[in-house]
Structure formats: C-alpha cells, structure tokens
N, C-alpha and C positions, 0 to 999 in steps of 0.2 A: 392566728397570731393575735397578740394582745394589743390594746390601744394605748400606746405610750403618751398620747396627747393628754391623758388624765393622770400623768405621773409627774410630780415635782422632781425632775431628774437633773442630771448634770447640764444638759443643754438648756433647760429652763433657768437653772441657777446662773449659768454663764451669761444669759441674756438679760437677767433682771438685777444681778448684783454688781456692785462696783468691783473693779479688778482686785482691790485690796481685800474686800470681804470674801470674794470668791476664793482667793488664795488661802485665806484663813480657814475656810470651810474645807477645801480640798486637803489642806494639811491635817485638819482634825480627822477627816475620813481616812486618809492614807497612813498617817503617823500616830494617830491617837492623841494629838495635841488638843488642849482645851481651847474653846473660842471665848473671846472676851465679850462683855455685855454689848459693846457697840456693834460688833459683827452679828451677835445674836439678834439685836433689835433690827438690823437691816434685813437679815434673813426672815424674821417674823413678818416684817412689813411686806416683803416680796411674796412670801407664802400666802399671806392673807389676801393680798391684791390678786394674785394668781387664782387662788381658790374661789374668791368671790366672783371673779370673772367667769367661772365655770358653774356658778349657781350654788356653791357650797355654803352651808350655814353652820355645820357642826364638824368636829374632828375628833379623832381618837388618839390618845397617847398610849401606845403599846410599849410595855417595858418589862424587864426582868428584875424584880426586887431580889434582895438577898435571901429570899425564902426558898429558892430553888424552883419556883414556879413562874408562870407568866401572869400578867395582869393588864387590864385596860382601864383607862379613865376617859370617859366621854365628856366633852365640853362643847361650847358653842362660841362662835365668833361674836356673839351678841350678848349683852347683859341688859337688865332692866334697871333704870335709875329709881331713886326713891319717889320720883314724880310719875313713874309708870311709862317712861319713854325708853325705847330701845336704843342702845349705843353699841357701836362696833368696838371690839377689844381683842387684842392679841399682841403681846409684847415679847421681847426676847427672853424674858424670864420664863416663859413657857417652854423654851428650848434648852435652857441651861440645866445641867444635871442637878437634881435635888432629890431629897427624900429617898435614899436608896433602900429604905426599909418599908416603903408604902405607908408611912405613918399618917398620911392625910386621909386614908380610907376610913369609913365609919367604924370598922372593927379595930382601928389603930395599928394595923399591920403587925408583924412579928419582929421584935427587936432582939438581936443577939447582945447579951450583956455579960 
C-alpha cells in the first residue's frame, strides 16, 4: 500500500485551507471552475508550508501543453537574491493556468497559429 502521508490530498487541504478556499478548490476539481488569485495564493501557502514540513525543496509542474505531449517544469521553493541570500518563494501564480503552449520553455514551445 502507498504512503498517503506524502500526498497533498483532500484530507490535507481540508485541514490547511479556510472553508471558503477549500470550497473553491473542490468546485474547481469537481466542476472545472476556475479558482481566483486569492484562493490560489492560499493553496500555494498551504502547499509550501506542508511540503517544507516534509523536507521538500523542489517541485515539478507536470502538464499537457497543446502539443499533444506531456511536459515537466522543475522549480524550487527557494530563489537566490542579488545579494546571494536564499529566500522562500511560491505564490498562487504558480497554480493558475498559464502558457497552454509551453512558450516559457527554452525551445519556445509549439504555437498553433
């Protein structure tokens, strides 16, 4: 059996999110509704806190661009400032649907025009 203690699942969301944010997320999952930036920021804060409590420093954004393939984008919860200091970062913008064509990738992605 798999270890669900390492999964940011419904039980974890229910315990970490406000009732309002939890409802918005479940509506998005069940009905395909979009979440607003406020809910996305709350989910991002909860995910980061939960992940850091488990020793996580990096995450993968797995997605399906409009190219018919899958892709991954690896990132970290930390960034380096211009003064060489590490800072934590992870905001709701990382959870909001963007770039359906993978245009941020080095090869520019494939765009349908």
